[in-house]
N, C-alpha and C positions, 0 to 999 in steps of 0.2 A: 504494500500500500504506500502511496506517495506520502512523503513527510508533510507536505502542504495540506493534503487531504486529512491527515491525522489532526493537524492544528486547526484548520478552518472548517472541517466537515465536508460532507458531500454537497455538490452544487445543485442537487435536485434530480440528477439523472439516476435512473435505476438500471444498473447493468447486471449481467449474469454473474460477474465477479462479485458484486456486492451481495447477491443472493447467496452465493457460496460462503461468504463471510459470516452469514447469520448463524448463530449458535443453535445447534440441535439441543432439545431438552434432555437428550440422552448422552450428550457429550460430557466427558469428565470435567469437573470444575478446575479452572486454571489456578494453580497454587502460586500465590504471591510470595515474594521473599518476606521474611518476618519483619523487616524494618518497614516495608510498604504496608504490610498487613496491619501492623500496630498503628501506624500513622492514620490509615483509613478508618479503623474502628475507633481510635481515640478521638479523632475529630468528629466522627459521627455521633459519639456519645456526648459531645459538647465541650471537650477539653481544648485548652489553648496550648499549642505546641510551638516551642522556640528552639531551633537547632543552633548549637554553639560549637565552633571549631576549636576553641581554646578557652582558657580560664579568663582572659581579658574580655572575651565576648560574653561569658557568664556574668561577669561584673556589670558590663554595659547593659545587658538585657535585664538584669535584676533591677538596676536603677530605672530603666524604662517602665518596668512593671510598677515600681513605687510611684513614679510620676503619673502614670496612667490612672492609678487609683487614689492618689493623694495619701499615700501611706508613710510619708516621711515623718520622723520623730514620733512614731506611734509604738504601741506595745505589740510584741510578737510572741507567739508560742513556739518555742524551739528548744530541744533538749540535746542537740548534737554539737559538741565542742568544735568539730571541724568546720561548722558553718558560722560560728560566732563572729569571725572576722568580717564577713559580709554585712552582718547586722551592725557591728561597731563602726565600720566605715561610713554607714548611712544613718548613724545616730538613732538606732532602733533599740528599744529596751527589750531584753529577753529574760531577765532574771525574775523568778517568781511571777510568771504571767498570771494575770487574773482573767475574769470573765470578759474584760474589756479588750482582749487581744484582737487586733484588726485582721491578722492572718496567721496561719500555721506554716512554718518553714521546716522542711526536712529533706532527707534523702529517702530512698526506698530500698526494698530488697530486689525486686525485679519489675519489669514491664511485660505484661502478658499480651502477646500479639493477637491471638485469636479472638479476644473480646475487648481489646483496647483498654484494659484496666491496669491499675497500679497496685502491686503487692507490697504490703507493709508487715512489720512484726513489732514486738515490744521494744526492739532496738530503736525504733523511730516513735512509736505511739505511746510507749510506756504502758500504762494500764487503761488508757482511754479507748473508748469505742469511737468509730467515725462520727457518730451522732453527737459526741461530746466535744468534738473539735470545732474551731471556727469554720464558718461556711467557706471562707476564702483560704486557699492553700497555694503555696509555691513549693514545687518539688524539684530537687536537683538529682538527675540520674545520668547514667552514662550509656553509650551504645552497647557496651559489653553486657549490660543488664537485660537486654532484650531476650526473651525466651518465647517459644512457640505457644505454650499453654500453661495452665496452673500446675499440672503434674510436674512439668519440667522446672517450674519455679520452686516447688517444694523440694525437688531433688537438689537444686542448687543450695537451698537453705540447709538441708541435711549435710551436704558435702562441706559447705562453708564453715558451719559451726561445730562440726564433728559431734561432740558430746553435750555441749552446753547449748541446747536448742532454745531459741527464743520462743516466747509464748505470744498470745494475741495476734496470730497470723490472720490477716484479713486483706481483702481487696476493696478498692474503691473504683467504681465503674461509671457512675452517673455524674456528669459534670454540668448539668443544667436542670432546672426544675421542669418536670414534665407537666403538661397541661392536664392530662387525665391519667391518674395512676392506674396501672393494671397489676395483675398478680406478680409480674416480673419485677416491678419496682417496690412491691410491698416490703416495708421494714427497712428500706435502704434510704440513706440520706444523700441528697445531691450536694456536690461541692463545686465551687467556682475555682477550678484548678488550672494553674499555669505549670507547664512542664518545661524546665530548662534541661535540654538533652545535650550532654557534652560528648563529643566524639573522642573515644579513647581506643579505637581499634586501628 
């Protein structure tokens, strides 16, 4: 297929070639690479995705998120010392966060491609349930944390922590409020989530 046709679409002519391109309902589903699959599902779920090639871009994009939401000099819920420097640089308070925290800032265990969700454990959430966290979240993850599905994510946790397994393992999947809740959304809390994805492969 012509590159221009891919970009601009068909000009209206229906040719035999185009009919052959139509998918048969019996054809096997095309398997996307896990990075594309995650991006597709994550955005479909309402997540905000920001790709960063290096740590400087992480800092710049973090500042852009703060500017977009007017979160400068506010209180943040964050329990991971490796992230404190980003908060300190931007005059954000993170010690003893109260109910007034504007957003939750953390890393994660893995990014689950087949459903576009983010996998957390007690290493990030402590004892909190997703419903107990602020609605706004900023998550820093790396491309090496992308896995195909939850089972693979759980295997990574088992391998990574060997014997001291974390508790409170959970995923957050819905990143915008649904107009009408169905049984799939029952009991889940939506989060306004920004993902800063750092290239490390």
